[in-house]
VMD Tcl script that builds the backbone (N, CA, C; Angstrom):
set m [mol new atoms 426]
animate dup $m
set s [atomselect $m all]
$s set {name element resname resid chain x y z} {
  {N N MET 1 A 65.811 154.661 53.793}
  {CA C MET 1 A 65.280 153.324 53.597}
  {C C MET 1 A 66.522 151.397 53.441}
  {N N THR 2 A 66.365 150.958 53.730}
  {CA C THR 2 A 66.924 150.011 53.709}
  {C C THR 2 A 66.669 148.373 53.164}
  {N N THR 3 A 67.426 148.174 51.893}
  {CA C THR 3 A 66.631 146.828 51.144}
  {C C THR 3 A 66.555 145.788 52.020}
  {N N PRO 4 A 65.372 145.092 51.778}
  {CA C PRO 4 A 65.429 143.632 52.848}
  {C C PRO 4 A 66.171 142.390 51.960}
  {N N ILE 5 A 66.925 141.964 52.621}
  {CA C ILE 5 A 67.738 140.720 52.276}
  {C C ILE 5 A 66.664 139.766 51.823}
  {N N PRO 6 A 66.803 138.990 51.107}
  {CA C PRO 6 A 66.234 137.967 50.194}
  {C C PRO 6 A 66.337 136.463 50.896}
  {N N SER 7 A 65.587 135.768 50.766}
  {CA C SER 7 A 65.785 134.556 51.531}
  {C C SER 7 A 66.906 134.156 50.494}
  {N N ILE 8 A 67.328 133.241 51.542}
  {CA C ILE 8 A 68.658 132.053 50.726}
  {C C ILE 8 A 67.514 130.932 49.969}
  {N N ALA 9 A 66.949 130.399 50.720}
  {CA C ALA 9 A 66.217 129.893 49.785}
  {C C ALA 9 A 65.239 130.027 48.923}
  {N N THR 10 A 65.427 131.532 48.219}
  {CA C THR 10 A 64.547 131.489 46.839}
  {C C THR 10 A 65.570 132.246 46.085}
  {N N ALA 11 A 66.379 132.550 46.892}
  {CA C ALA 11 A 67.055 133.406 46.336}
  {C C ALA 11 A 68.145 132.350 44.769}
  {N N ARG 12 A 68.479 133.056 43.624}
  {CA C ARG 12 A 69.083 132.685 42.363}
  {C C ARG 12 A 69.913 132.758 42.188}
  {N N PRO 13 A 71.131 132.070 41.475}
  {CA C PRO 13 A 72.401 132.379 41.033}
  {C C PRO 13 A 72.546 133.510 40.636}
  {N N GLY 14 A 73.491 134.851 40.876}
  {CA C GLY 14 A 73.965 135.835 40.387}
  {C C GLY 14 A 72.932 137.122 41.541}
  {N N THR 15 A 72.267 136.052 42.566}
  {CA C THR 15 A 71.578 137.162 43.491}
  {C C THR 15 A 72.876 137.398 44.780}
  {N N SER 16 A 72.972 139.412 44.828}
  {CA C SER 16 A 74.256 139.645 45.651}
  {C C SER 16 A 73.032 140.042 46.418}
  {N N VAL 17 A 74.032 139.987 47.898}
  {CA C VAL 17 A 73.402 140.690 49.451}
  {C C VAL 17 A 74.825 141.420 49.445}
  {N N GLU 18 A 74.036 142.443 49.983}
  {CA C GLU 18 A 75.621 143.419 50.700}
  {C C GLU 18 A 75.211 143.626 52.341}
  {N N VAL 19 A 76.300 143.420 53.053}
  {CA C VAL 19 A 75.862 143.739 54.283}
  {C C VAL 19 A 77.215 144.368 54.865}
  {N N VAL 20 A 77.112 145.346 55.602}
  {CA C VAL 20 A 77.679 146.362 56.542}
  {C C VAL 20 A 78.796 145.412 57.860}
  {N N VAL 21 A 79.870 144.742 58.099}
  {CA C VAL 21 A 80.076 143.804 58.765}
  {C C VAL 21 A 81.121 144.819 60.446}
  {N N ALA 22 A 81.238 145.855 59.518}
  {CA C ALA 22 A 81.949 146.465 60.847}
  {C C ALA 22 A 81.953 148.468 60.222}
  {N N ASP 23 A 80.858 148.772 61.623}
  {CA C ASP 23 A 80.994 149.923 60.662}
  {C C ASP 23 A 81.928 151.001 61.720}
  {N N GLY 24 A 83.290 151.060 61.067}
  {CA C GLY 24 A 84.216 151.415 61.946}
  {C C GLY 24 A 85.191 150.422 63.140}
  {N N LEU 25 A 85.827 149.654 62.606}
  {CA C LEU 25 A 86.278 148.567 63.419}
  {C C LEU 25 A 86.631 149.520 65.053}
  {N N THR 26 A 86.807 149.290 65.668}
  {CA C THR 26 A 87.557 149.664 67.059}
  {C C THR 26 A 88.774 148.852 67.527}
  {N N ARG 27 A 89.599 149.955 68.292}
  {CA C ARG 27 A 90.887 149.088 69.190}
  {C C ARG 27 A 90.399 148.539 69.804}
  {N N THR 28 A 89.255 148.884 70.778}
  {CA C THR 28 A 88.611 147.674 71.751}
  {C C THR 28 A 88.532 146.152 71.130}
  {N N GLN 29 A 87.638 146.234 69.910}
  {CA C GLN 29 A 87.197 145.141 69.394}
  {C C GLN 29 A 88.307 144.659 69.102}
  {N N ILE 30 A 89.496 145.179 68.892}
  {CA C ILE 30 A 90.481 144.208 68.144}
  {C C ILE 30 A 91.457 143.543 69.520}
  {N N VAL 31 A 91.648 144.233 70.457}
  {CA C VAL 31 A 91.801 143.558 71.738}
  {C C VAL 31 A 91.177 142.794 72.231}
  {N N GLN 32 A 89.668 143.135 72.588}
  {CA C GLN 32 A 88.890 141.957 73.125}
  {C C GLN 32 A 89.188 140.757 71.784}
  {N N TYR 33 A 89.462 140.884 70.938}
  {CA C TYR 33 A 89.625 139.479 70.137}
  {C C TYR 33 A 90.848 138.776 70.937}
  {N N ALA 34 A 91.953 139.474 70.724}
  {CA C ALA 34 A 93.299 139.263 70.888}
  {C C ALA 34 A 92.927 138.252 72.401}
  {N N GLY 35 A 92.279 139.055 73.452}
  {CA C GLY 35 A 92.053 138.518 74.955}
  {C C GLY 35 A 91.477 136.893 74.318}
  {N N ALA 36 A 89.993 137.474 73.414}
  {CA C ALA 36 A 89.777 135.579 73.309}
  {C C ALA 36 A 90.132 134.612 72.281}
  {N N SER 37 A 91.051 134.684 71.790}
  {CA C SER 37 A 91.840 134.051 70.936}
  {C C SER 37 A 93.299 133.462 71.662}
  {N N GLY 38 A 94.048 134.429 72.500}
  {CA C GLY 38 A 94.919 134.281 72.833}
  {C C GLY 38 A 96.529 134.401 71.829}
  {N N ASP 39 A 95.851 135.518 71.121}
  {CA C ASP 39 A 96.740 136.339 69.902}
  {C C ASP 39 A 97.038 137.117 70.187}
  {N N PHE 40 A 98.006 137.241 70.858}
  {CA C PHE 40 A 98.847 138.816 71.691}
  {C C PHE 40 A 99.741 139.303 71.070}
  {N N ASN 41 A 100.271 138.754 69.789}
  {CA C ASN 41 A 101.324 139.034 68.894}
  {C C ASN 41 A 100.787 140.992 68.401}
  {N N PRO 42 A 102.095 141.512 69.360}
  {CA C PRO 42 A 102.013 143.040 68.707}
  {C C PRO 42 A 101.989 143.673 67.872}
  {N N LEU 43 A 102.006 142.980 66.820}
  {CA C LEU 43 A 101.793 143.767 65.834}
  {C C LEU 43 A 99.734 143.928 65.603}
  {N N HIS 44 A 99.119 143.196 66.577}
  {CA C HIS 44 A 97.790 143.462 66.925}
  {C C HIS 44 A 97.524 144.287 67.998}
  {N N THR 45 A 98.199 144.598 68.477}
  {CA C THR 45 A 97.370 144.814 70.300}
  {C C THR 45 A 98.959 146.431 70.802}
  {N N ASP 46 A 100.134 147.064 70.172}
  {CA C ASP 46 A 100.956 147.133 70.220}
  {C C ASP 46 A 101.165 148.632 68.908}
  {N N GLU 47 A 100.593 149.677 69.454}
  {CA C GLU 47 A 100.732 150.792 68.575}
  {C C GLU 47 A 102.509 151.021 68.307}
  {N N VAL 48 A 102.758 151.423 68.767}
  {CA C VAL 48 A 104.395 151.784 68.541}
  {C C VAL 48 A 104.978 150.703 68.031}
  {N N TYR 49 A 104.770 149.309 68.202}
  {CA C TYR 49 A 105.679 148.545 67.586}
  {C C TYR 49 A 105.114 147.472 66.471}
  {N N ALA 50 A 103.606 148.413 66.360}
  {CA C ALA 50 A 102.991 148.241 64.638}
  {C C ALA 50 A 103.527 149.099 63.557}
  {N N THR 51 A 103.527 150.442 64.058}
  {CA C THR 51 A 104.077 151.551 63.584}
  {C C THR 51 A 105.936 151.691 63.262}
  {N N GLU 52 A 106.216 151.542 64.655}
  {CA C GLU 52 A 107.479 152.129 64.120}
  {C C GLU 52 A 108.504 150.883 63.910}
  {N N THR 53 A 107.983 149.761 63.967}
  {CA C THR 53 A 108.969 148.365 64.119}
  {C C THR 53 A 108.295 147.227 62.738}
  {N N ALA 54 A 107.601 147.563 62.539}
  {CA C ALA 54 A 106.627 146.471 61.518}
  {C C ALA 54 A 106.117 147.741 60.202}
  {N N GLY 55 A 106.338 149.005 60.697}
  {CA C GLY 55 A 105.784 149.903 59.568}
  {C C GLY 55 A 103.639 150.079 58.607}
  {N N TYR 56 A 103.920 149.786 59.911}
  {CA C TYR 56 A 101.867 150.313 59.391}
  {C C TYR 56 A 101.621 151.122 59.469}
  {N N PRO 57 A 100.366 151.524 59.283}
  {CA C PRO 57 A 99.670 153.063 60.233}
  {C C PRO 57 A 99.609 152.873 61.236}
  {N N ALA 58 A 99.067 152.183 61.511}
  {CA C ALA 58 A 98.774 151.483 63.474}
  {C C ALA 58 A 98.057 149.923 63.630}
  {N N THR 59 A 97.747 149.467 64.462}
  {CA C THR 59 A 97.905 148.435 64.943}
  {C C THR 59 A 97.023 147.608 63.687}
  {N N VAL 60 A 97.259 146.262 63.925}
  {CA C VAL 60 A 96.508 145.749 62.238}
  {C C VAL 60 A 95.477 144.551 63.446}
  {N N ALA 61 A 94.064 144.699 62.763}
  {CA C ALA 61 A 93.612 143.751 63.046}
  {C C ALA 61 A 93.504 141.970 62.712}
  {N N HIS 62 A 93.755 141.314 63.533}
  {CA C HIS 62 A 93.717 139.371 63.106}
  {C C HIS 62 A 92.723 139.675 61.517}
  {N N GLY 63 A 93.319 138.859 61.241}
  {CA C GLY 63 A 92.716 138.170 60.283}
  {C C GLY 63 A 91.805 137.566 60.647}
  {N N MET 64 A 91.831 136.544 61.369}
  {CA C MET 64 A 90.692 135.875 62.034}
  {C C MET 64 A 89.936 136.352 62.652}
  {N N LEU 65 A 89.391 137.754 62.970}
  {CA C LEU 65 A 88.624 138.618 62.970}
  {C C LEU 65 A 87.766 138.957 62.466}
  {N N THR 66 A 88.206 139.423 61.390}
  {CA C THR 66 A 88.113 139.757 59.817}
  {C C THR 66 A 86.857 138.684 59.054}
  {N N MET 67 A 87.862 137.739 59.356}
  {CA C MET 67 A 86.737 136.583 59.063}
  {C C MET 67 A 85.676 135.810 59.282}
  {N N GLY 68 A 85.907 136.157 60.912}
  {CA C GLY 68 A 85.013 136.194 61.884}
  {C C GLY 68 A 84.051 136.861 61.904}
  {N N LEU 69 A 83.814 137.552 61.810}
  {CA C LEU 69 A 83.017 139.006 60.685}
  {C C LEU 69 A 82.336 138.686 59.314}
  {N N THR 70 A 83.381 137.947 58.627}
  {CA C THR 70 A 82.301 137.493 57.172}
  {C C THR 70 A 81.897 136.579 57.263}
  {N N GLY 71 A 82.000 135.379 58.214}
  {CA C GLY 71 A 81.102 134.347 58.587}
  {C C GLY 71 A 80.495 134.341 59.063}
  {N N ARG 72 A 80.032 135.379 59.709}
  {CA C ARG 72 A 78.838 136.033 60.718}
  {C C ARG 72 A 77.936 136.177 59.590}
  {N N ALA 73 A 78.221 137.094 58.658}
  {CA C ALA 73 A 77.300 137.844 57.624}
  {C C ALA 73 A 76.707 136.445 56.763}
  {N N VAL 74 A 77.627 135.394 57.149}
  {CA C VAL 74 A 77.360 134.546 56.320}
  {C C VAL 74 A 76.671 133.740 57.146}
  {N N THR 75 A 76.573 133.054 57.758}
  {CA C THR 75 A 75.807 132.237 58.825}
  {C C THR 75 A 74.348 133.197 58.539}
  {N N ASP 76 A 74.926 134.705 58.831}
  {CA C ASP 76 A 73.022 135.320 59.132}
  {C C ASP 76 A 72.228 135.341 57.850}
  {N N TRP 77 A 72.512 134.580 56.422}
  {CA C TRP 77 A 71.839 134.707 56.005}
  {C C TRP 77 A 71.737 133.431 55.465}
  {N N VAL 78 A 72.498 132.214 55.255}
  {CA C VAL 78 A 72.161 131.108 55.141}
  {C C VAL 78 A 71.360 129.880 56.158}
  {N N GLY 79 A 71.935 131.001 57.198}
  {CA C GLY 79 A 70.933 129.914 58.442}
  {C C GLY 79 A 72.045 129.358 59.899}
  {N N GLU 80 A 71.823 129.252 60.607}
  {CA C GLU 80 A 72.337 128.258 61.495}
  {C C GLU 80 A 72.584 127.510 61.550}
  {N N GLY 81 A 73.924 126.201 61.385}
  {CA C GLY 81 A 74.286 124.770 61.483}
  {C C GLY 81 A 73.625 124.442 59.352}
  {N N ARG 82 A 73.613 125.503 59.034}
  {CA C ARG 82 A 73.401 125.712 57.091}
  {C C ARG 82 A 75.255 125.019 56.499}
  {N N LEU 83 A 75.917 125.531 57.309}
  {CA C LEU 83 A 77.205 126.012 56.223}
  {C C LEU 83 A 78.132 124.451 56.569}
  {N N SER 84 A 78.214 124.283 55.665}
  {CA C SER 84 A 78.643 123.018 55.449}
  {C C SER 84 A 80.462 123.927 54.983}
  {N N SER 85 A 81.024 124.436 54.781}
  {CA C SER 85 A 82.493 124.854 54.138}
  {C C SER 85 A 82.171 125.936 53.809}
  {N N PHE 86 A 83.231 126.923 54.719}
  {CA C PHE 86 A 83.860 128.367 54.698}
  {C C PHE 86 A 85.071 128.565 54.804}
  {N N SER 87 A 85.257 129.004 53.473}
  {CA C SER 87 A 87.130 129.308 53.734}
  {C C SER 87 A 87.169 130.647 52.906}
  {N N VAL 88 A 88.462 131.140 53.294}
  {CA C VAL 88 A 88.757 132.722 52.969}
  {C C VAL 88 A 90.138 132.730 52.613}
  {N N ARG 89 A 91.014 133.734 51.848}
  {CA C ARG 89 A 91.936 134.509 51.477}
  {C C ARG 89 A 92.567 135.436 52.521}
  {N N PHE 90 A 93.244 135.809 52.745}
  {CA C PHE 90 A 93.208 137.489 53.592}
  {C C PHE 90 A 94.379 137.992 52.323}
  {N N LEU 91 A 93.697 139.500 52.098}
  {CA C LEU 91 A 94.197 139.827 50.940}
  {C C LEU 91 A 94.656 141.128 51.088}
  {N N SER 92 A 94.287 142.081 51.778}
  {CA C SER 92 A 95.286 143.350 52.604}
  {C C SER 92 A 94.899 142.848 54.358}
  {N N PRO 93 A 95.452 144.349 54.810}
  {CA C PRO 93 A 95.848 143.780 56.128}
  {C C PRO 93 A 94.402 145.513 56.745}
  {N N VAL 94 A 93.270 144.869 58.019}
  {CA C VAL 94 A 92.335 145.897 58.578}
  {C C VAL 94 A 92.934 146.670 59.871}
  {N N PHE 95 A 92.433 147.909 59.574}
  {CA C PHE 95 A 92.718 149.150 60.539}
  {C C PHE 95 A 91.647 149.199 61.309}
  {N N PRO 96 A 92.391 149.450 62.946}
  {CA C PRO 96 A 91.478 150.488 63.605}
  {C C PRO 96 A 90.473 151.530 62.934}
  {N N GLY 97 A 88.797 151.556 62.486}
  {CA C GLY 97 A 88.187 152.795 62.404}
  {C C GLY 97 A 88.144 151.909 60.798}
  {N N ASP 98 A 88.670 151.015 60.108}
  {CA C ASP 98 A 88.057 150.571 58.827}
  {C C ASP 98 A 86.053 150.200 58.746}
  {N N VAL 99 A 86.103 150.645 57.875}
  {CA C VAL 99 A 84.544 150.125 57.487}
  {C C VAL 99 A 84.528 148.740 56.737}
  {N N LEU 100 A 84.202 148.270 56.949}
  {CA C LEU 100 A 83.687 146.583 56.082}
  {C C LEU 100 A 82.759 146.457 55.724}
  {N N THR 101 A 82.726 145.932 54.037}
  {CA C THR 101 A 81.356 145.446 53.854}
  {C C THR 101 A 81.520 144.266 53.260}
  {N N THR 102 A 80.423 143.141 53.455}
  {CA C THR 102 A 80.573 141.997 52.774}
  {C C THR 102 A 79.282 142.242 51.743}
  {N N ARG 103 A 80.142 141.106 50.791}
  {CA C ARG 103 A 78.868 140.877 49.686}
  {C C ARG 103 A 78.935 139.917 49.522}
  {N N MET 104 A 77.943 138.739 49.226}
  {CA C MET 104 A 78.472 137.533 48.902}
  {C C MET 104 A 76.962 137.618 47.747}
  {N N THR 105 A 77.724 136.452 46.946}
  {CA C THR 105 A 77.472 136.265 45.477}
  {C C THR 105 A 76.444 134.739 45.509}
  {N N ILE 106 A 75.442 133.931 44.915}
  {CA C ILE 106 A 75.482 133.271 44.975}
  {C C ILE 106 A 76.345 132.759 43.622}
  {N N GLU 107 A 76.821 131.557 43.531}
  {CA C GLU 107 A 77.626 131.244 42.040}
  {C C GLU 107 A 76.851 130.236 41.845}
  {N N ASP 108 A 75.659 129.143 42.781}
  {CA C ASP 108 A 75.690 128.072 41.755}
  {C C ASP 108 A 74.355 126.972 43.052}
  {N N SER 109 A 73.681 126.689 42.574}
  {CA C SER 109 A 72.877 126.034 43.695}
  {C C SER 109 A 72.059 124.742 42.409}
  {N N ARG 110 A 72.168 123.012 43.733}
  {CA C ARG 110 A 71.716 122.260 43.343}
  {C C ARG 110 A 70.837 121.636 44.038}
  {N N PRO 111 A 69.534 120.962 44.046}
  {CA C PRO 111 A 69.557 120.004 44.956}
  {C C PRO 111 A 70.406 118.869 45.331}
  {N N VAL 112 A 70.410 118.962 46.675}
  {CA C VAL 112 A 70.591 117.749 47.197}
  {C C VAL 112 A 69.685 117.133 48.606}
  {N N GLY 113 A 69.564 115.859 48.600}
  {CA C GLY 113 A 68.948 115.435 49.380}
  {C C GLY 113 A 67.445 115.761 49.572}
  {N N ASP 114 A 67.104 116.341 50.894}
  {CA C ASP 114 A 65.785 117.146 50.818}
  {C C ASP 114 A 65.513 118.828 50.811}
  {N N GLY 115 A 67.381 119.133 50.615}
  {CA C GLY 115 A 67.537 120.727 50.362}
  {C C GLY 115 A 68.117 121.323 49.036}
  {N N THR 116 A 68.335 122.482 48.961}
  {CA C THR 116 A 69.516 122.516 48.023}
  {C C THR 116 A 70.647 123.493 48.507}
  {N N GLU 117 A 71.845 122.765 48.057}
  {CA C GLU 117 A 73.071 122.964 48.286}
  {C C GLU 117 A 73.662 124.701 47.023}
  {N N VAL 118 A 73.853 125.274 48.218}
  {CA C VAL 118 A 74.203 126.908 47.840}
  {C C VAL 118 A 75.902 126.919 48.054}
  {N N ARG 119 A 76.422 127.283 46.705}
  {CA C ARG 119 A 77.740 128.182 46.738}
  {C C ARG 119 A 77.751 129.561 46.827}
  {N N VAL 120 A 77.996 130.266 47.803}
  {CA C VAL 120 A 78.246 131.947 47.817}
  {C C VAL 120 A 79.982 132.547 48.109}
  {N N ALA 121 A 79.711 132.791 46.958}
  {CA C ALA 121 A 81.583 133.426 46.886}
  {C C ALA 121 A 80.788 134.834 47.716}
  {N N VAL 122 A 82.326 135.458 48.545}
  {CA C VAL 122 A 81.740 135.888 49.187}
  {C C VAL 122 A 83.328 137.149 49.331}
  {N N GLU 123 A 83.028 137.855 49.784}
  {CA C GLU 123 A 84.412 138.873 49.141}
  {C C GLU 123 A 83.745 140.412 50.776}
  {N N THR 124 A 84.934 140.631 51.363}
  {CA C THR 124 A 84.667 141.361 52.510}
  {C C THR 124 A 86.000 142.916 51.710}
  {N N VAL 125 A 85.350 144.212 51.612}
  {CA C VAL 125 A 86.130 145.471 50.893}
  {C C VAL 125 A 86.224 146.085 52.961}
  {N N ASN 126 A 87.118 147.003 52.294}
  {CA C ASN 126 A 87.346 148.435 53.179}
  {C C ASN 126 A 86.397 149.684 52.557}
  {N N ALA 127 A 86.253 150.518 53.548}
  {CA C ALA 127 A 85.577 151.575 52.940}
  {C C ALA 127 A 86.120 151.833 51.438}
  {N N SER 128 A 86.831 151.551 50.894}
  {CA C SER 128 A 87.619 152.388 49.234}
  {C C SER 128 A 87.675 151.461 48.442}
  {N N GLY 129 A 86.631 149.891 49.250}
  {CA C GLY 129 A 86.437 149.115 48.076}
  {C C GLY 129 A 88.052 148.496 47.752}
  {N N THR 130 A 89.133 148.305 48.881}
  {CA C THR 130 A 89.689 147.390 48.257}
  {C C THR 130 A 89.793 146.001 49.418}
  {N N PRO 131 A 89.553 144.634 47.976}
  {CA C PRO 131 A 89.407 143.814 49.105}
  {C C PRO 131 A 90.184 143.463 50.113}
  {N N VAL 132 A 89.503 142.703 51.485}
  {CA C VAL 132 A 90.808 142.354 52.639}
  {C C VAL 132 A 90.520 140.398 52.394}
  {N N VAL 133 A 89.285 140.258 52.149}
  {CA C VAL 133 A 89.226 139.033 52.491}
  {C C VAL 133 A 88.438 138.325 51.194}
  {N N ARG 134 A 88.892 137.780 50.535}
  {CA C ARG 134 A 87.601 136.483 49.457}
  {C C ARG 134 A 87.297 135.212 49.634}
  {N N GLY 135 A 86.696 134.476 48.964}
  {CA C GLY 135 A 86.632 133.426 49.487}
  {C C GLY 135 A 85.072 132.385 49.349}
  {N N LEU 136 A 84.789 131.621 49.748}
  {CA C LEU 136 A 83.548 130.686 49.286}
  {C C LEU 136 A 83.042 129.925 50.345}
  {N N ALA 137 A 81.569 130.034 50.033}
  {CA C ALA 137 A 81.109 129.027 51.239}
  {C C ALA 137 A 80.326 128.477 50.664}
  {N N VAL 138 A 79.701 127.461 51.393}
  {CA C VAL 138 A 78.738 126.105 50.654}
  {C C VAL 138 A 77.632 125.834 51.752}
  {N N ALA 139 A 76.425 125.847 52.015}
  {CA C ALA 139 A 75.340 125.777 52.794}
  {C C ALA 139 A 74.492 124.901 52.316}
  {N N VAL 140 A 73.818 124.378 52.880}
  {CA C VAL 140 A 72.609 123.401 52.474}
  {C C VAL 140 A 71.135 124.216 52.876}
  {N N VAL 141 A 70.551 124.439 52.312}
  {CA C VAL 141 A 69.243 125.470 52.821}
  {C C VAL 141 A 68.008 124.723 52.588}
  {N N ASP 142 A 66.730 125.057 53.202}
  {CA C ASP 142 A 65.623 124.385 52.782}
  {C C ASP 142 A 65.145 124.438 51.146}
}
mol reanalyze $m
mol bondsrecalc $m
mol representation Tube
mol addrep $m
């Protein structure tokens, strides 16, 4: 049974939501992102380079791909067109096969105009619980 996600409009500070944003990130997704972004750095696309030259266990997903997956979770919760800012710090590399879960926690809310501004702490972790990105999103909701 899946726990329903509370509406951001009625959620209070301290409310947290967790969403799996990648259930086994694939090499294909990483290469597709390289094509979409134009970032063909061999660290992301060349297994031999990533392992033998750079010393990683596999190719590394683009940080912006991880940020995009995280951002999608945020906009799914707060609603499209409501996000006023979103920033993250990249903390650890992401590899093919990683399962990524984003936790969003309302830090604060305050009335603004006809809506409510919410500050949401955001953290995405891999399956072992290692944070890969951490940041903050601000949105104005009805």
